[in-house]
N, C-alpha and C positions, 0 to 999 in steps of 0.2 A: 500383680500379676499378670502378663500382655496376653492376647487372646490367644497368641500362639505359643507361649508358654505353655508346656506341659506340667501338671501338678508334680511332687516329689512323693504325693501321698497315692496310697492304693485306692482305687475308685468305690470304696465298698457303700459308700454313702449316697443316696439320689439325694443331692442336696439342695434346698430351697433357695432362689437367685438372692438372699439376703445377708448380709455379714453382718452380725453384732458387736457392737464394741464397747457397750457401758449398759449397763443397769441399775435401777434403782426401785424398790418399794415392785409396783406390777407395772411398770414403763422398762421398755427397753430401746436403744438408739442405737440405728446402722451406720455405717462408716460413712453416708452422705449428710447426716444428720436427722433423718426421717425417725420419727419416734413411732413406737408401736405401744400399744396395750399388748400385753402378754396373757394370754389363756393358754399357754402350753406348759410353763413353768417347768422348763426343759423336760418335760415328760414325769409330770410328777415329781419335782424334785426339788424344787425351790416354794417351799410350803408357807415359808416365813416371806416371801419376796426377795426382790434381788438384795444381794449385800445387807443384808439385816446386820444394825449396829451392833448389837451383844453377841450376836455369833462371832462376827469381825473382831472385837475388842478382844474378844477370850483366842480367838485364832493369836493375834499379833501378841497376847501377853506368851501364848505356849510357843510363837516362833521365838522368842526371846530368852528362852528355859532351854528347852530341848525337842530336839527333832525325831530323830526317831534312836531305838535302840531293840536288839534282837528279845524275841518271845522265850528266850531265854532266862530273862530276866522279869524281876517283876516290876508290871507297869502300872502305878496304883490309879492313874485315869481308866484305865480299862475297868477296875474295878468298881470305879465310882459310876459309871456307865452303865453297867451291867448291873448295879444292886437298883438303879432309877428305873431300868428296865422289867427286872423282875418286880419290884414292887407295884409296878401299873401294869401287870399281866399277868398268863397263868403262868408262867414260865419260873424254874428254879435255876439256871445256869445258861449262858450264853457263850457263843464263839464268835471272835470280830475275824471279819475279811475286811475285803475291798471293793464288792459288787454284792449285785444281786444274784447273778450267775454262781458267784462261787459262795454264797449263802447256798443258794439251792444246793448244789452241788456238794456241800459241807451236809445237809439235809437228807441227800441222797445216802450220801457215805454213811451216816449215823444211824438209818435206817436198816441199813442192809448189816452193819455191824454187831447193830442190838440184837438183832434175828440170830447172828451168825455164833457171837460170842458171851453173849448174856445169855439168851433163851435155848441157843442152841437148835434151832428149829432148821438152820439152812436157808431159810426163805429168803427171796431176793428180788421177786418182780414187786413195781408197782405201779398202780392203776393212775395212769392221770386220763384228762379229756379231754374233746373234740376240741379245737379252738383257742385251745391254753398257749401260754406261753411261757416260758421258764429259765429260758436264758440260750445263749449261744454258744456254749463248750459243747463240746460233743456229748457228755451225758444228759446237759441239760437240753440241748435241741433236741436228742431224740425225745425227753421226756414232752416235750412241747407236741402240743395237737394241730399243728401246724404243717403242712409237706413243704411249702414253700421253703422253708430256712433247711430244710434236709440235703436240697439237692444237689449232687454230686460231693456228700462228704460220705458215701458208702465204703465201706463197711461199719454200722453204726453199733454202737454196744448193746447186746442184748440185756433184756429184763423190765421193759416198758410197753405198756398194754393201753390203749385209749380207748374210754367207755365214752356214750353220748354224754353230753352236758345237758345237765336237768333233765334227766332221764331216768327217774329212781325207781322205774321196774325194770328196767334194762342191765341195773347195775350187778348184780348178782351175778349175772353170767359170766362178767370180766373178773370174777374174784375166784382162784384156783388154789390150789394146795402149795402153790411158790409165790402166792402173794403175799411180801412184808409190810407193805402200806398202800394208803391213798391218798395223793397228792392233789390238791384245787386250789383255784382262786375262788373268792368268795364275789369278786366282780372280775370277770376277764376283761382286761383294758386292750390288750392288744387285739384281743381275738373279736372286740365290737362292742364294746361297755356291756358286758352281759351278766347281770348280776343273779347270783345261785337262788333257786326258789328254796323257799322254808322246809318244804316236804322233802326235798331232794337232797337238803343239809342234813336233815334229822336222819334219813335211811344211812347214809353216810357213816354216820354218827353210830348208829345202830349196828351196823355189819361190820366196824370195826372192833364194838365191843365183843359182839359175837364170835367174831373171828381171830381175836387177837391182835389186831392191826394198828398198827401208826399212822394218827391221823396228821400230816403236812399241811399246813394253810401255806400258801404263796402270798405274801403282805407287801411284796417287793413293792408294788403301785398302790394298794388298797389302803396300807398302815401309814402310821404317824399323820393321823387324823381326816386324812382324805375323803373317807367315806362319811365324815358325820359320828364318827368313836375313834378314839385315839388307834385301835385296829377292828376292823369290818367285824372279825367272827364276836365281836360283842353283841353286834346287828341279831344274832342267831340265837344268843344265850346257849353256847355250845366252849368247849375247852380244847384246844387241839392237841397233842402231843411234841409237835415241833411247829414252829413258825419262822418265819426268815423276812427280814427288814433290810433296806437299804434306800435306795433313790432318795426319800424324803428324810430319812435320818441324819444326815449331814447339810443340811442346807446348801447342797452343790458341791461339799467337799465328798473324795471319793469314799465309802463305809460302805460295810454290808455286815448283817449280824443274822446267825442261827439262834435260836432261842427253843430251849426243852425242859422236858420234867425231869425229875430227878432221878427216877429210875433208868434215865437216858447215860445220866454221868460215867457209867462203869464201862460203857461200850467206846467211849471216847478217852481211851486212858493214856499216859505219856507216848506219847510217839505214833499213835493210830493214825494223826493229823493236825497238820499247821501252816504255817504262811509267814513270809519274811514279813511285808510289810503290814498286814493287817492287824489294827489296834495299836496303831502309833498314837505317842502321845498328842500328834496335832490331829487326826482323824477324832481320836475319843474328844478332844477341846470343843470342836466341831459339834459332836453329837451330844454332848452334855448341855452344852449352850442351848442347843434346838428343843432338847428335850424339854430341860427347864425352862424357856419359855412357853412352849408349847401349854405345857399344865397351869403355869400362870397365866396367862392370856388366856384361858379356858376357849382354845382354837379349835380342837373337834368339833365342841358343842357351837361355836359361830359357823364353822363348817356344813353343819346339818342345817342350821338355821338361813344361811345363804343360799343353800343347794336346794333347800324348799324354795328360796325367791329364785333362783335363776330355771328350776325345774317349771313355776307358777308362769312366768314371764313368758319363756320361751311357748307356753302351753298355749295363752292368749296370742302372741304374737304370730304363730306360726299355725295357729286353727286353719283349716281348711286350703294348706298352700298343698297344692297337687303334689308336688315331688317330697314332700318330707311326708315319709313311714311312721317313725316312732321317735318320742322324746322318752329317752331312759336314764336312768343313774342314780349312785347313790351319794349325798354328801356333795360334794365339789368334784366327783367323776363323773360326766353327763356324756350322753351320746346323743347324736342326732342322727338316725339312719333316714336314708334319703334313696329315693328310687332311680337316680344317677349317680354317675361314678362322684365323689367324694372330691376329686385330687383338684378338679376344674375349679370348683367351689372354693374352695380353700385357697387357692392363688389368688379369687377376688376378694378375697376377705383379707388376707395378706395385704391386697393393695391396699385396702380401704384401712389398714393400722392397725389389725387387731390379728394375732397369732394365735393359729388353733391347729390343730395336727390333725389325722385319719386314725382308724382304730379299724383298719379292714377296709375293702374296698369302695363301701357306699356310708362309711358312718364318720361325720366329723365330732372328735373328740373335744371336750370345752374341759381343760382344768386350769382354772385360777387359781393363785394361789390361796391361804387361808383367811388371809388379811384383806383380803377383797372388799372395797368398800360398795356401798349401793352405788353411789355416782357412777363408779367405774365398771360393776355389773351392768348399769343400765347402758352406759355409751357400747360396751363391747354387745349385749346383747341387741340394741339396735340396730348396728353395724353389721350382724349374722344374719340377723331375720332380713334389713333389708335386699340383702347380696341374695337371700336365699327366694325372696320375693320375685326380685328383678329375674333370678333365673328362669322363676316359675313362671313369669308373664311371657320371656322371650322363646321357652317352648312351647305355648300353644298359637 
């Protein structure tokens, strides 16, 4: 497209000046032939790397059989993936959709309908947390604890309250006689790579039990092995009532899922919720192949091991760097908080051939795929740390 030609797309994305055209494993290529080491993974989506062979083969096989049928008919691939998810989590039932925002919408609706139709309490408020991110539909952006995503979209739906994250003492004051659920990310990805404190999580669980509230865990970014467990809630020894998944579940194919306990089945009776494209045979083929591969290759355990390696190497190489404030994360969801805006640092890292992204204004987010090798890790870590060292030296 020429410099003077206006795009036919709405300008909703502040895009990097890079056009990516091919991917394989941990590598991406742009339209000039330049190679990049991908430590962004499409925002924690390509957890098996780019174009994983077994997922591709399963997709091609399904493409030759059946693409789409309505959810008014039985789709056996849905049952197969649902059983895999149930067998490897706390959950008893699954609803399939197309994205993380849709999964969170389903969770919000289920929580409200459970209190309205099953318990008969009429409670509808959901407590979420500052710096959280739950999506960009009207309900999920209202649930999100960041004002920037809400700008210009008033009036917003009622029924959401934002409590301070990691503040166990303050939490009780946000729960009222209208509260039906508490919804949280166990590591806030978009909000700055902020892991939840164990004492905070224990207080949430205690409060949910005491007040008969549903616990919703948003695992859109943390799920599917990213944090070193198949699901992040496992780190805390808890069981939510509802969990949402998307991103890494389909290896890049659009898919979302909302999982819940058996007591919630009655609330999602026939006709209460639905989707045209959720749970297509194609999406299910991608999800089944992805999850089977993760389990067979023990990739959550590998993410834990490699995450420790990344944190150790970053801590060693960035020790004493005056523009680095903190290095934190779980598994292969890592944040480097800086004292300067992250955007200019990230641009320089991209120029050196490593793709990373922001998590808030001053955090560099590092999201390698779960199969990343030690050699690839060292290559990327060295480039990131070199850029930060140069920027620190230039600032003095």
